[in-house]
Wavefront OBJ file of the C-alpha trace (Angstrom):
o trace
v -141.644 113.280 -89.349
v -140.530 114.748 -93.134
v -138.532 118.174 -93.217
v -140.753 118.811 -96.587
v -143.952 120.836 -95.877
v -146.260 122.498 -98.499
v -147.370 125.877 -98.131
v -150.556 127.331 -99.686
v -150.716 131.071 -100.583
v -154.349 132.398 -100.939
v -154.597 135.496 -102.885
v -158.151 137.530 -103.734
v -159.402 140.448 -104.755
v -162.162 141.428 -102.243
v -165.261 143.428 -102.824
v -168.246 145.245 -100.560
v -169.481 142.076 -99.644
v -168.223 140.402 -96.909
v -169.873 136.966 -97.340
v -168.216 136.825 -101.101
v -164.892 137.690 -99.482
v -165.087 135.077 -96.535
v -166.604 132.545 -99.069
v -163.508 132.799 -101.473
v -161.242 132.692 -98.537
v -162.384 129.595 -97.745
v -162.899 128.296 -101.459
v -158.860 128.892 -101.543
v -158.360 126.937 -98.559
v -160.122 123.838 -99.607
v -158.245 124.453 -103.236
v -154.501 124.514 -101.591
v -155.202 121.834 -99.520
v -156.627 119.871 -102.269
v -153.695 120.377 -103.775
v -151.552 119.119 -100.972
v -150.864 122.117 -98.611
v -150.174 121.505 -94.960
v -150.256 125.109 -94.487
v -152.023 127.929 -95.893
v -152.196 131.202 -95.336
v -154.342 134.168 -95.980
v -153.764 137.783 -97.350
v -154.090 140.845 -94.567
v -158.251 141.294 -93.528
v -159.086 138.999 -95.727
v -162.924 139.269 -95.032
v -163.163 142.724 -96.233
v -162.472 145.351 -98.654
v -159.000 147.432 -97.239
v -160.407 149.420 -94.196
v -157.721 151.891 -93.437
v -157.977 154.295 -97.055
v -160.064 156.819 -94.976
v -160.976 157.678 -91.194
v -164.554 156.183 -90.873
v -165.528 155.195 -87.772
v -168.325 153.035 -89.270
v -165.443 150.926 -90.458
v -164.919 149.767 -86.675
v -168.389 147.874 -86.803
v -166.086 145.414 -89.049
v -163.959 144.107 -86.219
v -164.794 141.436 -84.083
v -163.439 139.449 -81.182
v -160.770 136.549 -80.815
v -162.116 134.172 -80.683
v -165.249 135.237 -82.304
v -167.630 134.227 -85.960
v -164.612 134.051 -87.911
v -161.821 132.868 -86.212
v -164.409 129.559 -85.362
v -165.121 129.733 -88.785
v -161.563 129.654 -89.212
v -160.290 126.855 -86.614
v -163.400 124.442 -88.462
v -161.538 125.197 -91.797
v -158.430 124.508 -90.792
v -159.682 121.249 -88.994
v -161.761 120.032 -91.654
v -159.280 120.679 -94.530
v -156.593 119.406 -92.338
v -154.334 122.357 -92.452
v -152.672 124.943 -90.363
v -153.603 128.020 -90.845
v -152.620 131.570 -90.724
v -155.872 133.901 -91.123
v -155.310 137.872 -90.776
v -158.264 139.401 -88.959
v -159.372 142.646 -87.685
v -159.762 142.260 -83.956
v -161.771 144.074 -81.572
v -160.289 143.814 -78.348
v -162.407 145.829 -75.933
v -164.397 148.924 -76.347
v -162.130 151.403 -78.386
v -159.347 149.133 -78.680
v -158.555 147.739 -82.123
v -155.522 145.444 -83.525
v -154.681 143.992 -87.194
v -153.819 140.517 -86.051
v -153.177 137.261 -87.109
v -154.024 134.087 -85.710
v -152.313 130.564 -86.090
v -154.637 127.315 -86.126
v -153.307 123.888 -86.246
v -154.781 120.802 -88.073
v -156.994 120.171 -85.310
v -158.913 123.714 -85.229
v -156.874 124.499 -82.222
v -155.696 127.731 -81.675
v -151.876 127.589 -81.862
v -150.731 131.400 -81.783
v -151.953 135.080 -81.422
v -150.201 138.187 -83.050
v -150.839 141.475 -83.300
v -149.286 143.654 -85.797
v -146.213 145.840 -84.131
v -145.556 148.233 -86.584
v -148.674 150.449 -87.540
v -148.433 152.841 -90.700
v -149.948 156.070 -91.149
v -149.258 157.197 -94.898
v -152.128 158.638 -97.496
v -154.702 155.528 -97.738
v -152.841 153.302 -95.163
v -154.678 155.312 -92.371
v -153.939 152.583 -89.984
v -153.092 154.847 -86.846
v -156.657 155.449 -86.612
v -157.924 152.160 -86.413
v -155.280 149.751 -85.223
v -153.425 149.968 -81.420
v -149.926 148.533 -81.994
v -149.587 144.908 -80.702
v -148.293 144.191 -77.482
v -147.329 140.233 -78.302
v -143.371 140.938 -79.264
v -142.167 138.794 -81.901
v -142.626 135.236 -81.880
v -142.570 131.466 -83.087
v -145.457 129.552 -82.876
v -145.153 125.654 -83.064
v -147.629 123.993 -84.581
v -148.019 120.405 -86.298
v -145.736 120.896 -89.309
v -143.366 123.946 -88.745
v -142.623 126.917 -86.563
v -144.565 129.899 -87.778
v -143.300 133.292 -87.536
v -146.468 135.787 -87.719
v -146.059 138.875 -88.950
v -148.185 141.175 -90.697
v -147.749 143.815 -93.822
v -146.176 147.042 -92.525
v -143.858 144.618 -90.421
v -142.334 143.503 -93.509
v -140.009 146.701 -93.693
v -138.152 146.144 -90.776
v -134.987 143.853 -90.400
v -135.288 144.007 -86.817
v -138.913 142.180 -86.952
v -137.470 139.627 -88.857
v -134.245 138.940 -87.017
v -136.339 138.718 -83.699
v -138.689 136.180 -85.536
v -135.932 134.014 -86.480
v -134.741 134.153 -83.256
v -137.474 132.958 -81.647
v -137.335 129.765 -83.618
v -139.425 130.747 -86.491
v -138.626 128.448 -89.674
v -141.164 130.540 -91.851
v -141.552 134.024 -91.703
v -145.642 134.718 -92.911
v -146.904 138.137 -93.817
v -150.553 138.732 -94.759
v -150.261 142.024 -96.658
v -152.804 144.414 -98.206
v -149.916 146.346 -100.166
v -150.835 148.138 -103.625
v -150.119 151.318 -106.225
v -151.843 154.656 -105.294
v -153.307 156.261 -108.729
v -151.297 159.287 -109.567
v -148.013 157.741 -108.896
v -147.408 155.322 -111.855
v -143.687 156.306 -112.290
v -142.697 154.903 -108.981
v -144.488 151.825 -109.551
v -142.064 149.702 -110.470
v -139.533 151.080 -108.068
v -142.119 150.505 -105.225
v -143.048 146.776 -106.150
v -139.055 145.805 -106.300
v -138.245 147.625 -102.966
v -140.934 145.826 -101.376
v -139.726 141.892 -103.181
v -136.215 143.049 -102.195
v -137.114 143.460 -98.449
v -138.783 140.123 -98.302
v -135.701 138.134 -100.086
v -132.973 140.037 -97.915
v -135.278 138.461 -94.861
v -134.971 135.254 -96.160
v -131.151 135.101 -96.600
v -130.085 137.103 -93.752
v -132.263 135.186 -91.572
v -131.625 131.614 -93.378
v -135.325 131.008 -92.956
v -138.211 130.843 -95.526
v -140.424 133.879 -96.219
v -143.919 133.915 -97.129
v -146.137 136.752 -98.219
v -149.170 136.875 -99.913
v -151.160 140.109 -100.930
v -154.363 141.170 -102.044
v -154.970 142.064 -105.843
v -157.469 143.845 -107.750
v -158.502 147.833 -106.952
v -160.196 149.205 -103.999
v -161.039 152.740 -104.267
v -157.779 154.552 -105.137
v -155.506 151.467 -104.767
v -154.692 148.843 -106.822
v -153.063 146.269 -105.076
v -150.182 144.288 -107.084
v -150.751 140.696 -105.904
v -147.375 139.151 -106.123
v -147.433 136.916 -103.398
v -144.199 134.895 -103.101
v -141.960 132.420 -101.236
v -138.508 132.635 -100.918
v -135.933 129.743 -99.753
v -133.320 130.726 -96.991
v -130.593 131.269 -99.838
v -133.047 133.585 -101.307
v -134.118 131.573 -103.991
v -137.315 132.523 -105.263
v -140.180 129.835 -105.345
v -142.982 130.923 -106.697
v -144.403 134.088 -107.527
v -148.333 135.002 -108.247
v -149.882 136.973 -110.775
v -149.906 140.849 -110.391
v -153.846 141.387 -111.283
v -155.270 137.994 -110.605
v -156.818 136.413 -107.935
v -154.967 132.672 -107.650
v -153.842 129.945 -105.041
v -150.360 128.651 -105.365
v -148.914 125.758 -103.353
v -145.181 125.387 -103.234
v -143.091 122.498 -101.587
v -140.627 123.958 -99.026
v -137.964 121.435 -97.583
v -137.402 123.051 -93.861
v -133.965 121.224 -93.840
v -132.482 124.120 -96.169
v -132.759 126.300 -93.176
v -129.554 124.677 -91.280
v -127.991 124.045 -95.172
v -127.875 127.819 -95.389
v -126.853 129.035 -91.969
v -124.155 126.666 -91.827
v -122.890 128.309 -95.285
v -123.628 131.904 -94.405
v -123.053 131.745 -90.833
v -124.802 135.068 -90.152
v -126.187 133.868 -86.261
v -122.501 132.890 -85.310
v -120.987 136.134 -86.528
v -123.075 138.567 -85.333
v -121.722 141.232 -82.775
v -124.095 141.354 -80.264
v -121.883 143.431 -77.674
v -122.400 146.090 -79.730
v -126.021 146.388 -81.038
v -126.979 148.566 -77.726
v -127.714 151.609 -80.378
v -130.422 149.761 -81.640
v -132.839 150.626 -78.800
v -132.184 154.317 -79.819
v -134.126 156.283 -81.499
v -131.758 157.889 -83.784
v -127.949 158.401 -83.195
v -127.618 156.453 -79.683
v -130.048 159.308 -78.060
l 1 2 3 4 5 6 7 8 9 10 11 12 13 14 15 16 17 18 19 20 21 22 23 24 25 26 27 28 29 30 31 32 33 34 35 36 37 38 39 40 41 42 43 44 45 46 47 48 49 50 51 52 53 54 55 56 57 58 59 60 61 62 63 64 65 66 67 68 69 70 71 72 73 74 75 76 77 78 79 80 81 82 83 84 85 86 87 88 89 90 91 92 93 94 95 96 97 98 99 100 101 102 103 104 105 106 107 108 109 110 111 112 113 114 115 116 117 118 119 120 121 122 123 124 125 126 127 128 129 130 131 132 133 134 135 136 137 138 139 140 141 142 143 144 145 146 147 148 149 150 151 152 153 154 155 156 157 158 159 160 161 162 163 164 165 166 167 168 169 170 171 172 173 174 175 176 177 178 179 180 181 182 183 184 185 186 187 188 189 190 191 192 193 194 195 196 197 198 199 200 201 202 203 204 205 206 207 208 209 210 211 212 213 214 215 216 217 218 219 220 221 222 223 224 225 226 227 228 229 230 231 232 233 234 235 236 237 238 239 240 241 242 243 244 245 246 247 248 249 250 251 252 253 254 255 256 257 258 259 260 261 262 263 264 265 266 267 268 269 270 271 272 273 274 275 276 277 278 279 280 281 282 283 284 285 286 287 288
């Protein structure tokens, strides 16, 4: 099997109309597949506007079970388009128990894996702890017919431990469905915030010798202007593609998975890790 995979990123602007959001995502998958994509990733919670800008109990109505109607549609689309698909959904696991969940489908429409977002933020206009329980799936590599998928979600992208453990599980590409943007009133910080985000993604690729894919929203929703800039990094930190900040965009990029071996034999970080000395990472702070 060729080690070349073509990865599609579907960056969208969402509206209050769920049917529109779902339809544009399906159109983006079809566009990516037509451009030769083997694997397609959607943005975080693609079916609706980002629900966590305020603590509103009515938003729980947007959640649905996994499997459920939305994941059934994703499965059927993956099969019809012949792609591996990473989709992010608002999961209702049980009464009063909800997760921010990434579901991975293989090219035949089968469910290859389910990952529940491990790190849950609670910041102004990102009140996710009100909505989502922390994930209990652990960090994983999901084997598919085209590659080993490393599913992670948004806030996970700030944690080197999450990227490391996912890579150590065997993932070849880290996928981050994302919803991150600029907050009104913080214009002086906009460049700094974006650069910090982009730097973290690039660092995960270099430190772990993997490809990194982040698919972000674009457009304005309430007080947030999502900054788009969906991106792919190669294992050596080379930026392979970057979408624009302000417009919906579907991009497809070619990734040679043999570059993982190349990078890891030249920067042998896994060889030189001092696994005997990292016990302090299991402490909250300062070894206590």
